Residue, then its C-alpha position, 0 to 999 in steps of 0.5 A: m501368257n494367256k496362250s501358255i495357260s490355255i496350253l497348260f489346261i490342254v495338257f491338264r485335260l490330256v493327263l487327267g483324261g489319259f489316267m482315267i482311260y488307263g484306269g478304266v481299261q485296267k478295271f477289265q484286265k483281270p478276272i474278278p476273284e472268286p469269294l473263296e480266293v478273297i478269303e484266302k488272300t485276306q487270311k494271309f494279312s490277318s495279323p495286326e501289323n497288316e491291318n492297313t493292307l487287309q483294309k485295302i484288300l477287303y475294300i477293293s475286293g468288296a467292290k469287285q464282289t458286288g458283280y457290278f460296281w467295279q465294272v460301272l466304275g471302269i465304264c465311268e472312268l473310260l467314258f468321262g476320260f474320253l469326254l475330258v479329252l475331247q475339247g467340246t465335251s471337256l467341261i462335262g467330263a471334268i464335272f462328272l469326274l470330280p466325285i471319282t477323283l475325290h473318291i480315289f484321293l480319299f482312298h489313298l489318303f485314308l488307306e494308303a497314307d504311307e504311300i506318299g508318292e501315290l498320294i501326291q500323284i493322286g492329289a495332283l490329279f484331283f487338283i487338276n480336276i478342280a482346276l479344270v472345272l473352276r476354269e469354266k465357272e462362267k459356264w456353270k455358275h448361273l446354275l448355283w446362284m440365282r439372280p434376284i427377280 
């Protein structure tokens, strides 16, 4: 039983790390749109029934328009994904990925709640991330709870 749980957590690491590496690479695949392109795209969705789509476009485009945030997010996803895939650095990769997977989950929860399949997939990845960190709690719990002197 213990061996199968170890194999399950290896699969968890590879799945989450693979998704993060893929997501990081995707951040660099398309050129960042010019501000006028974003304005033209948002005007197509300016009607009230498209408000949810408009929010997503503005949010993602805003992150891209900063000139750094989208790229930093991609680099972090790549780096932390690689750290997670490597056995010796998997704990630090899982810890560093927690805020990123939380952010992705909350994005899908609040801005794409109608996409149930994606929400379940991202929720599963967030759960995997939490499970990977909690599995190694003996290595980091002393940082949170100090022993009395």
